[in-house]
N, C-alpha and C positions, 0 to 999 in steps of 0.2 A: 724849377724849369723856366726857361726864358721865352720871349714872346715867340721866336721861331718854332721852338719845340711845341708849344701850345698850339700854334697854327696848324703844323703839319700833323700833330696828333689828332687834331680836330679834323682835319680833310680826310686822313685815312680812316676814322672811326665813321664818319658820315657816309663816304663813299662806300664801305663795306655794309652798313645799314640799309642803305638806299638799294643797293644791288640785291640784297636779301628780299626786300619788299617787292622789287619790280622783277625779279628772276634773271637779273643781268649779272654775268660773272665778270665784272670789271677787272682789269688788270690793275698793278700798283700805280696809284697816282703819285705826282710829284710837285713840290713847290719850289718856286724859284723868286729871286728877289732883284730888283735893280735900283739904283738911285734915280730918284725923280729929275734930277739935273744932268744925267746922262746926254750928252750931246746928241746921241743917236735919235733921241725922241725929236728933236727939232728937225733932224734929217728926214723924218718921215713925212714931212710936208712936200718933200720932193720925191722920196721913193715910193710912197704910198699913195698921197693925195694932199693937193693944197689945204683942204678943209679938215685933213686930219688933226686932232687935238694933242696937245701936248699935257703931261700930268698937271703941270702948274696952271693950265686952262681949265681944267676940271676942279681942281682943289688947290687955292692960291698957295697954302704953305704946305704942299705936298713934299714930303721927304723920300718916300719909298712906293715902288710899284711893286705888289705882289700878284705873281701869275701861278696858276696851278693847271696841271694836265690831268685828264681823265682818259685813260685809254679803254677803248670799246673793247667788247669782248672777242675772243678768237672766232666765236661761233658767228658773230655780226660779220667779220672779215671774211671768213671762209664762205658763208651763204651769199655774200655780195658778188662773187667772181662772176657768176652767170647772168646773163640778160643785159638789157641796156638800160634799165633803170633801176633805182636803189630796190634792194630786196626788203621784204617785210620786216625783217630782224635789224636790218641796217636802219630802215626808217623809225623803227620803234626805239632803237637805242638812241638815235639822233634826237628824237622828241624827248625822251624821258632824261638824257643826259643835259639837254638844255635846262629843263626843270631844276635839276640837281646842281648845275653850275649856278643858276640866279638864287637857289636857296643858299648854297654855299657862301656865294659873294656876300650875300645880306648877313648870314651868321658870322664871318670873320669880320664884318664891319662891326656887329653888336661886340663880339669879343673884344675887339680894338677899344670900342666905346667903354666897355667895363674897365679897361686899363688906362682910361683917361685920353684916348687917342680918338681922332676922326678917321673913318673909313668910307668910302665912297665905291660902293659895287658898279661894276659895269655889266650891262645886259649881255647875255650869253650870245644872242644874234638878233637880227633884225632892226640894228642901228644904223642901216644904211639908206641912201636915196634911192627910190625905185627908178628914178630917171636916169641914174649914172651908175648904179650898183656899187658906188663908193660908201665906205662906212667912215664915221668920223673918230672911230677907234678900231685899230686891227690888234686882236688877241694874238695873232701868229707873230707880228712883228714885235708887240710887246714882250711876248714869250722868248722870243729870239734875244731880245736885249736882256733878258733876266737869266740867260744861259741856259734855258731848257731845250733848245734845240737849234739846227741849223737849216738852211732852206735848201729844198732840193730843186731840179730844174724846172719842176711844175709849179714852183713858187709855194709848195706846202712845206709846213715845218716837219722836219724829221727829228723826232725825240728819241730818248732811250728806248720808248715803246713804239717807236715808228711814227709813221703819219696817222695811223688810224687812232687818233685822240680827239678829244673836244677840250676847248681851252676857256679859262676864266681869269678875270682881272678885278683886283680891288687896289684903290690909291689910298694912300694914308699919309698922315702926317708925323707918323711913328718913324722913328730912324732905325732902319734895320740894315746890317751888314750885307752888300751885295751878294749874289751867288757866284761860282766861278763862272767863267766866260770861256767856253771852249774856242780854241782857234782852228784847229783841223775841221777839214768838211766831211760832212757825213754822207753826203751824195755819191753815189759811185762816179756819176759822170763829171762832176766838179773834182774828182779826184783823179780824173784821166782815164778812168775805165769805161768802155763802151757800155752804155745802158740807157735806153730811152723807153723802157717798158711802160712807165707811167703815162708818158706822151702817148703811146700807141693803144694805151687801154681806153682812152676817151671814146665813147660811142658815136660822138657827134663832131670828133676831131678839132676840138675846141681851141687846143694848144697852136694849130696851124695859123691861127690870126687871132691870138687872145687879145691883143691891144686894139682890135677891131672889133668885128662880129663874134669873134670866139667867146667872149665873156657872157655874150647874150644867148649862144647857142646852148652854152652850158646851163644858164638859168633856166631856159626854157624846157630843157631835159630834166632838170631838177622838179620842175613844176608837174611833170608827167608822174614823179614818184608821189607827189603830194596828192594828185588827181586819184590815183589808184589806192593809197593807203590811208589817206587823211580820216575818213568816215570810220573805219576800223580802230584806228589808234586814239583818234579824239584830239590831235594836235597838228598844227602845220607841219609837214615833214618834207619841205622844198630841198631835197638833198639827193646825191646820187652815189658819190664816193668810188666810182669805177676806176679812177687814177690812183686811189688808196689801196684798192684791194687785188691781190695776186701780184704784188710787185716785191722786189727785194728788200724795200723799206717799208712795208706795211705795218710790221709788228716790232721792228728792231732797227738797230743801226746795221746798214748792210755790210758783210763782209765779203770781199773778192774771193771767187772760187780758186781753190789751189789747184795749180796744175800738176797732172799727174808725172811721176817720173817714169821715163821710158827704160 
C-alpha cells in the first residue's frame, strides 16, 4: 500500500468513525495533492492576500500539499435553508467538523512521521486577522490547486460534493504525485448559464460589496449564529452557510437543466 492509499484509507475510516460518534451522516470525503512548488501558491499573495503564506514559508523543504474535503450531511444543508442565521444542525456540524479536521491533520502528520517524513497540520479555521478578516492560509485556494474543486461566483469552492464541505490541509516533505487538475468550470454562471442563486441567498446582501463592507456584514451575521447556538454546542460557531444551502451547487457539481422538447 503506497502513501496515498494509506492517507486516503485513514481519512475515510476516521470520518466514518467520527460521524458515528457525533451522529453526523457525513458524505464521502476526498483527498487531493499538489506540488509545493506549484507557481499558483505564489500567486495567492496577489489573489488572496499579500500575507498569504507559501508552502515553503511554512515548511522549508516542503514537497507536497495534502488537502482533504469533508462534506457536511444532507440534513445540515436542508435544515439550513430557512431563516437568516445558521441553523442548529449547520452550526453543530461546523463546530464538530472543525474538531475532526484538526484531528485528521495532526494524525496525517503523525502517519507521515512514521514513514520518515515531516507533516505540518494547518488549523481548520481562526487563523485570520480579526482586523482584516484575511487568513495567512486559505484552505479553499489550496484545495483548488490540489484539484479538489473550482470556484463559484460567490468565491466558494465547488467540489464533487458541492460547496457544503469543510476543508483541511497538511504540508509535507514527502513527494507525492499531484492530483488531476480539472480545467472545466463547475459554476453554472462561469459556464455561461444564468444563475446567481448563491448571491441572492445571502440574508445581508454581502456580495453586493464584498470588497468593501460586504465581508464585514457577512461576519456580523455569522456572529449572530454563534450568539444563538454556542452555549448549547459548546464551541465557537461563527458561521452562516445561507449562500451554500438551497443552491444548484450545494451538494454536487451542478448540471444545466435540460430543455423540454416541444
